[in-house]
C-alpha angles and dihedrals in degrees: 000000000000090000092055091050089050093050091048091050091047091049089054089049091051092050092046090050088049089054095048101043122059094198093062125070126190101160102195147007093267091055091046092052091048092049090051092052095045093047089049090053094045092048090049098048113016102031096062090052092048091049091051092048094048096041095121092051090047093051093048091050091045092242099311091116087071086074089058090051090050091052091048090053089053092049090049090049089052089055093049102042115067113228095020112110135181120188099217146314097300091051089050090050091049090047092054092049093048092045091051091050094048093046091048090052094046092047090050090053092045091051097246117227112006126188112235116216 
């Protein structure tokens, strides 16, 4: 159940980022849902490998290179998901920042992680 809530929150974040950024286009709910799922899978499987491979650069840049990795994940998702377009690296970077902010706000409203007793 938690996974479905996370996917739904990510879908909302994708659609809000689409509304706020003119360089990003996710035309409908189906595309937004597919982008959320693909980004979730990329972040689960590809991102850890990229972080490990770029660890020296990440340390030298004090973690700022992680923003580049996030933008790369968004650009990769744009290549995978039909109908989802991003007009370049800077729009992908802005998309990842907006998506992070919206997801954080939605998780704060939802209550985030709760301990079940």
